[in-house]
Backbone as XML, in Angstrom:
<?xml version="1.0"?>
<chain id="A" units="angstrom">
  <residue number="1" name="UNK">
    <atom name="N" x="48.663" y="-2.932" z="62.545"/>
    <atom name="CA" x="49.411" y="-3.475" z="61.418"/>
    <atom name="C" x="49.473" y="-4.964" z="61.576"/>
  </residue>
  <residue number="2" name="UNK">
    <atom name="N" x="49.769" y="-5.644" z="60.484"/>
    <atom name="CA" x="49.968" y="-7.085" z="60.570"/>
    <atom name="C" x="51.467" y="-7.430" z="60.529"/>
  </residue>
  <residue number="3" name="UNK">
    <atom name="N" x="51.820" y="-8.520" z="61.221"/>
    <atom name="CA" x="53.244" y="-8.928" z="61.301"/>
    <atom name="C" x="53.241" y="-10.542" z="61.344"/>
  </residue>
  <residue number="4" name="UNK">
    <atom name="N" x="54.392" y="-11.031" z="60.730"/>
    <atom name="CA" x="54.599" y="-12.483" z="60.894"/>
    <atom name="C" x="55.323" y="-12.652" z="62.221"/>
  </residue>
  <residue number="5" name="UNK">
    <atom name="N" x="54.628" y="-13.371" z="63.081"/>
    <atom name="CA" x="55.111" y="-13.531" z="64.449"/>
    <atom name="C" x="55.630" y="-14.973" z="64.604"/>
  </residue>
  <residue number="6" name="UNK">
    <atom name="N" x="56.878" y="-15.163" z="65.089"/>
    <atom name="CA" x="57.270" y="-16.456" z="65.474"/>
    <atom name="C" x="56.800" y="-16.703" z="66.949"/>
  </residue>
  <residue number="7" name="UNK">
    <atom name="N" x="55.728" y="-17.521" z="67.050"/>
    <atom name="CA" x="55.078" y="-17.689" z="68.374"/>
    <atom name="C" x="55.945" y="-18.558" z="69.239"/>
  </residue>
  <residue number="8" name="UNK">
    <atom name="N" x="56.403" y="-19.686" z="68.664"/>
    <atom name="CA" x="57.328" y="-20.609" z="69.298"/>
    <atom name="C" x="58.207" y="-21.144" z="68.171"/>
  </residue>
  <residue number="9" name="UNK">
    <atom name="N" x="59.343" y="-21.706" z="68.513"/>
    <atom name="CA" x="60.174" y="-22.205" z="67.355"/>
    <atom name="C" x="59.365" y="-23.154" z="66.470"/>
  </residue>
  <residue number="10" name="UNK">
    <atom name="N" x="59.427" y="-22.809" z="65.167"/>
    <atom name="CA" x="58.656" y="-23.608" z="64.166"/>
    <atom name="C" x="57.196" y="-23.272" z="63.964"/>
  </residue>
  <residue number="11" name="UNK">
    <atom name="N" x="56.671" y="-22.346" z="64.784"/>
    <atom name="CA" x="55.244" y="-21.899" z="64.637"/>
    <atom name="C" x="55.210" y="-20.406" z="64.348"/>
  </residue>
  <residue number="12" name="UNK">
    <atom name="N" x="54.745" y="-20.017" z="63.141"/>
    <atom name="CA" x="54.619" y="-18.740" z="62.658"/>
    <atom name="C" x="53.159" y="-18.405" z="62.483"/>
  </residue>
  <residue number="13" name="UNK">
    <atom name="N" x="52.747" y="-17.194" z="62.888"/>
    <atom name="CA" x="51.363" y="-16.767" z="62.735"/>
    <atom name="C" x="51.390" y="-15.337" z="62.178"/>
  </residue>
  <residue number="14" name="UNK">
    <atom name="N" x="50.394" y="-14.995" z="61.390"/>
    <atom name="CA" x="50.141" y="-13.640" z="60.955"/>
    <atom name="C" x="49.221" y="-13.024" z="62.018"/>
  </residue>
  <residue number="15" name="UNK">
    <atom name="N" x="49.693" y="-11.986" z="62.755"/>
    <atom name="CA" x="48.879" y="-11.393" z="63.809"/>
    <atom name="C" x="48.768" y="-9.847" z="63.611"/>
  </residue>
  <residue number="16" name="UNK">
    <atom name="N" x="47.802" y="-9.278" z="64.112"/>
    <atom name="CA" x="47.622" y="-7.863" z="64.260"/>
    <atom name="C" x="48.385" y="-7.421" z="65.475"/>
  </residue>
  <residue number="17" name="UNK">
    <atom name="N" x="49.264" y="-6.460" z="65.256"/>
    <atom name="CA" x="50.175" y="-5.944" z="66.362"/>
    <atom name="C" x="49.969" y="-4.461" z="66.398"/>
  </residue>
  <residue number="18" name="UNK">
    <atom name="N" x="50.272" y="-3.746" z="67.467"/>
    <atom name="CA" x="50.120" y="-2.299" z="67.573"/>
    <atom name="C" x="51.133" y="-1.632" z="66.634"/>
  </residue>
  <residue number="19" name="UNK">
    <atom name="N" x="50.687" y="-0.443" z="66.104"/>
    <atom name="CA" x="51.634" y="0.362" z="65.205"/>
    <atom name="C" x="52.760" y="0.801" z="66.116"/>
  </residue>
  <residue number="20" name="UNK">
    <atom name="N" x="53.946" y="0.783" z="65.678"/>
    <atom name="CA" x="55.073" y="1.308" z="66.572"/>
    <atom name="C" x="55.019" y="2.774" z="66.666"/>
  </residue>
  <residue number="21" name="UNK">
    <atom name="N" x="55.521" y="3.325" z="67.750"/>
    <atom name="CA" x="55.568" y="4.772" z="68.046"/>
    <atom name="C" x="57.074" y="5.159" z="67.968"/>
  </residue>
  <residue number="22" name="UNK">
    <atom name="N" x="57.455" y="6.086" z="67.077"/>
    <atom name="CA" x="58.876" y="6.451" z="66.965"/>
    <atom name="C" x="59.347" y="7.278" z="68.117"/>
  </residue>
  <residue number="23" name="UNK">
    <atom name="N" x="60.640" y="6.997" z="68.491"/>
    <atom name="CA" x="61.263" y="7.811" z="69.529"/>
    <atom name="C" x="61.702" y="9.112" z="68.974"/>
  </residue>
  <residue number="24" name="UNK">
    <atom name="N" x="62.356" y="9.899" z="69.717"/>
    <atom name="CA" x="62.800" y="11.281" z="69.267"/>
    <atom name="C" x="63.758" y="11.292" z="68.066"/>
  </residue>
  <residue number="25" name="UNK">
    <atom name="N" x="64.526" y="10.294" z="67.855"/>
    <atom name="CA" x="65.454" y="10.278" z="66.679"/>
    <atom name="C" x="65.139" y="9.110" z="65.733"/>
  </residue>
  <residue number="26" name="UNK">
    <atom name="N" x="63.895" y="8.635" z="65.763"/>
    <atom name="CA" x="63.464" y="7.421" z="65.013"/>
    <atom name="C" x="62.493" y="7.788" z="63.884"/>
  </residue>
  <residue number="27" name="UNK">
    <atom name="N" x="62.314" y="6.892" z="62.952"/>
    <atom name="CA" x="61.256" y="6.968" z="61.938"/>
    <atom name="C" x="60.641" y="5.607" z="61.797"/>
  </residue>
  <residue number="28" name="UNK">
    <atom name="N" x="59.372" y="5.629" z="61.629"/>
    <atom name="CA" x="58.630" y="4.372" z="61.376"/>
    <atom name="C" x="58.440" y="4.329" z="59.878"/>
  </residue>
  <residue number="29" name="UNK">
    <atom name="N" x="58.634" y="3.122" z="59.332"/>
    <atom name="CA" x="58.515" y="2.896" z="57.909"/>
    <atom name="C" x="57.473" y="1.875" z="57.612"/>
  </residue>
  <residue number="30" name="UNK">
    <atom name="N" x="56.798" y="1.972" z="56.460"/>
    <atom name="CA" x="55.845" y="0.992" z="55.986"/>
    <atom name="C" x="56.590" y="-0.007" z="55.028"/>
  </residue>
  <residue number="31" name="UNK">
    <atom name="N" x="56.554" y="-1.235" z="55.399"/>
    <atom name="CA" x="57.285" y="-2.224" z="54.669"/>
    <atom name="C" x="56.549" y="-2.528" z="53.345"/>
  </residue>
  <residue number="32" name="UNK">
    <atom name="N" x="57.303" y="-2.391" z="52.208"/>
    <atom name="CA" x="56.741" y="-2.661" z="50.914"/>
    <atom name="C" x="56.970" y="-4.095" z="50.502"/>
  </residue>
  <residue number="33" name="UNK">
    <atom name="N" x="57.983" y="-4.735" z="51.025"/>
    <atom name="CA" x="58.300" y="-6.082" z="50.771"/>
    <atom name="C" x="59.458" y="-6.523" z="51.770"/>
  </residue>
  <residue number="34" name="UNK">
    <atom name="N" x="59.643" y="-7.779" z="51.891"/>
    <atom name="CA" x="60.669" y="-8.243" z="52.818"/>
    <atom name="C" x="61.228" y="-9.542" z="52.335"/>
  </residue>
  <residue number="35" name="UNK">
    <atom name="N" x="62.309" y="-9.883" z="52.931"/>
    <atom name="CA" x="62.991" y="-11.142" z="52.609"/>
    <atom name="C" x="63.221" y="-11.935" z="53.836"/>
  </residue>
  <residue number="36" name="UNK">
    <atom name="N" x="63.686" y="-13.110" z="53.702"/>
    <atom name="CA" x="64.113" y="-13.900" z="54.832"/>
    <atom name="C" x="65.567" y="-14.232" z="54.713"/>
  </residue>
  <residue number="37" name="UNK">
    <atom name="N" x="66.294" y="-13.942" z="55.784"/>
    <atom name="CA" x="67.751" y="-14.179" z="55.730"/>
    <atom name="C" x="68.054" y="-15.330" z="56.723"/>
  </residue>
  <residue number="38" name="UNK">
    <atom name="N" x="69.403" y="-15.702" z="56.760"/>
    <atom name="CA" x="69.773" y="-16.776" z="57.648"/>
    <atom name="C" x="69.487" y="-16.592" z="59.120"/>
  </residue>
  <residue number="39" name="UNK">
    <atom name="N" x="69.612" y="-15.307" z="59.557"/>
    <atom name="CA" x="69.237" y="-14.983" z="60.963"/>
    <atom name="C" x="67.823" y="-15.260" z="61.271"/>
  </residue>
  <residue number="40" name="UNK">
    <atom name="N" x="66.927" y="-14.879" z="60.309"/>
    <atom name="CA" x="65.502" y="-15.159" z="60.500"/>
    <atom name="C" x="65.289" y="-16.708" z="60.626"/>
  </residue>
  <residue number="41" name="UNK">
    <atom name="N" x="65.957" y="-17.485" z="59.842"/>
    <atom name="CA" x="65.777" y="-18.947" z="59.948"/>
    <atom name="C" x="66.246" y="-19.494" z="61.240"/>
  </residue>
  <residue number="42" name="UNK">
    <atom name="N" x="67.351" y="-18.947" z="61.799"/>
    <atom name="CA" x="67.800" y="-19.314" z="63.108"/>
    <atom name="C" x="66.806" y="-18.952" z="64.203"/>
  </residue>
  <residue number="43" name="UNK">
    <atom name="N" x="66.164" y="-17.760" z="64.075"/>
    <atom name="CA" x="65.167" y="-17.323" z="64.981"/>
    <atom name="C" x="63.946" y="-18.347" z="64.951"/>
  </residue>
  <residue number="44" name="UNK">
    <atom name="N" x="63.557" y="-18.686" z="63.734"/>
    <atom name="CA" x="62.486" y="-19.605" z="63.558"/>
    <atom name="C" x="62.759" y="-21.014" z="64.085"/>
  </residue>
  <residue number="45" name="UNK">
    <atom name="N" x="64.052" y="-21.340" z="64.016"/>
    <atom name="CA" x="64.485" y="-22.643" z="64.555"/>
    <atom name="C" x="64.694" y="-22.637" z="66.089"/>
  </residue>
  <residue number="46" name="UNK">
    <atom name="N" x="64.624" y="-21.507" z="66.703"/>
    <atom name="CA" x="64.781" y="-21.440" z="68.182"/>
    <atom name="C" x="66.229" y="-21.191" z="68.591"/>
  </residue>
  <residue number="47" name="UNK">
    <atom name="N" x="67.063" y="-20.762" z="67.681"/>
    <atom name="CA" x="68.520" y="-20.597" z="68.075"/>
    <atom name="C" x="68.934" y="-19.293" z="68.549"/>
  </residue>
  <residue number="48" name="UNK">
    <atom name="N" x="68.335" y="-18.183" z="68.049"/>
    <atom name="CA" x="68.793" y="-16.847" z="68.346"/>
    <atom name="C" x="67.792" y="-15.949" z="69.147"/>
  </residue>
  <residue number="49" name="UNK">
    <atom name="N" x="66.559" y="-16.377" z="69.228"/>
    <atom name="CA" x="65.591" y="-15.440" z="69.914"/>
    <atom name="C" x="65.741" y="-15.503" z="71.395"/>
  </residue>
  <residue number="50" name="UNK">
    <atom name="N" x="65.859" y="-14.354" z="72.055"/>
    <atom name="CA" x="65.902" y="-14.322" z="73.524"/>
    <atom name="C" x="64.608" y="-14.720" z="74.216"/>
  </residue>
  <residue number="51" name="UNK">
    <atom name="N" x="63.480" y="-14.433" z="73.561"/>
    <atom name="CA" x="62.121" y="-14.765" z="74.119"/>
    <atom name="C" x="61.113" y="-14.790" z="72.941"/>
  </residue>
  <residue number="52" name="UNK">
    <atom name="N" x="60.129" y="-15.669" z="73.101"/>
    <atom name="CA" x="59.042" y="-15.742" z="72.181"/>
    <atom name="C" x="57.764" y="-15.201" z="72.779"/>
  </residue>
  <residue number="53" name="UNK">
    <atom name="N" x="56.861" y="-14.652" z="72.063"/>
    <atom name="CA" x="56.888" y="-14.421" z="70.591"/>
    <atom name="C" x="57.802" y="-13.290" z="70.189"/>
  </residue>
  <residue number="54" name="UNK">
    <atom name="N" x="58.292" y="-13.396" z="68.909"/>
    <atom name="CA" x="59.140" y="-12.389" z="68.333"/>
    <atom name="C" x="58.876" y="-12.122" z="66.885"/>
  </residue>
  <residue number="55" name="UNK">
    <atom name="N" x="58.946" y="-10.851" z="66.461"/>
    <atom name="CA" x="58.801" y="-10.523" z="65.051"/>
    <atom name="C" x="60.121" y="-10.327" z="64.458"/>
  </residue>
  <residue number="56" name="UNK">
    <atom name="N" x="60.636" y="-11.274" z="63.647"/>
    <atom name="CA" x="61.923" y="-11.002" z="63.040"/>
    <atom name="C" x="61.916" y="-9.955" z="62.010"/>
  </residue>
  <residue number="57" name="UNK">
    <atom name="N" x="62.884" y="-9.075" z="61.968"/>
    <atom name="CA" x="62.865" y="-7.931" z="60.987"/>
    <atom name="C" x="64.265" y="-7.585" z="60.631"/>
  </residue>
  <residue number="58" name="UNK">
    <atom name="N" x="64.957" y="-8.476" z="60.041"/>
    <atom name="CA" x="66.350" y="-8.162" z="59.672"/>
    <atom name="C" x="66.573" y="-7.769" z="58.231"/>
  </residue>
  <residue number="59" name="UNK">
    <atom name="N" x="65.603" y="-8.053" z="57.415"/>
    <atom name="CA" x="65.722" y="-7.733" z="55.969"/>
    <atom name="C" x="64.379" y="-7.216" z="55.445"/>
  </residue>
  <residue number="60" name="UNK">
    <atom name="N" x="64.202" y="-5.884" z="55.537"/>
    <atom name="CA" x="62.964" y="-5.297" z="55.139"/>
    <atom name="C" x="63.129" y="-4.020" z="54.343"/>
  </residue>
  <residue number="61" name="UNK">
    <atom name="N" x="63.067" y="-4.043" z="52.960"/>
    <atom name="CA" x="63.101" y="-2.857" z="52.200"/>
    <atom name="C" x="61.790" y="-2.084" z="52.476"/>
  </residue>
  <residue number="62" name="UNK">
    <atom name="N" x="61.807" y="-0.826" z="52.551"/>
    <atom name="CA" x="60.597" y="-0.042" z="52.949"/>
    <atom name="C" x="60.615" y="1.296" z="52.316"/>
  </residue>
  <residue number="63" name="UNK">
    <atom name="N" x="59.498" y="2.050" z="52.556"/>
    <atom name="CA" x="59.285" y="3.430" z="52.215"/>
    <atom name="C" x="58.927" y="4.200" z="53.396"/>
  </residue>
  <residue number="64" name="UNK">
    <atom name="N" x="59.394" y="5.463" z="53.492"/>
    <atom name="CA" x="59.159" y="6.300" z="54.708"/>
    <atom name="C" x="57.684" y="6.409" z="54.979"/>
  </residue>
  <residue number="65" name="UNK">
    <atom name="N" x="57.335" y="6.349" z="56.269"/>
    <atom name="CA" x="55.942" y="6.386" z="56.598"/>
    <atom name="C" x="55.607" y="7.623" z="57.599"/>
  </residue>
  <residue number="66" name="UNK">
    <atom name="N" x="56.359" y="7.622" z="58.740"/>
    <atom name="CA" x="55.988" y="8.705" z="59.664"/>
    <atom name="C" x="57.261" y="9.033" z="60.496"/>
  </residue>
  <residue number="67" name="UNK">
    <atom name="N" x="57.562" y="10.311" z="60.554"/>
    <atom name="CA" x="58.752" y="10.810" z="61.305"/>
    <atom name="C" x="58.410" y="11.067" z="62.757"/>
  </residue>
  <residue number="68" name="UNK">
    <atom name="N" x="59.352" y="10.986" z="63.626"/>
    <atom name="CA" x="59.087" y="11.370" z="65.028"/>
    <atom name="C" x="58.951" y="12.869" z="65.137"/>
  </residue>
  <residue number="69" name="UNK">
    <atom name="N" x="58.162" y="13.289" z="66.175"/>
    <atom name="CA" x="57.960" y="14.695" z="66.463"/>
    <atom name="C" x="59.280" y="15.295" z="67.063"/>
  </residue>
  <residue number="70" name="UNK">
    <atom name="N" x="59.573" y="16.530" z="66.793"/>
    <atom name="CA" x="60.767" y="17.104" z="67.354"/>
    <atom name="C" x="60.450" y="17.977" z="68.584"/>
  </residue>
</chain>
């Protein structure tokens, strides 16, 4: 899948990243659209991210894609 990755503060790249694997009580969703919130801006400015690179994902409306196996 593709993701907007904050490589370093102020540097964003669209990169191919591995599809996530859901845990036993998780669901993976396909993002239909997304927004940018204040937290994302702080991450892009280098204020909130514990380590880079990071994929900010705080505001993502989505549709169900794959349920975890039981």
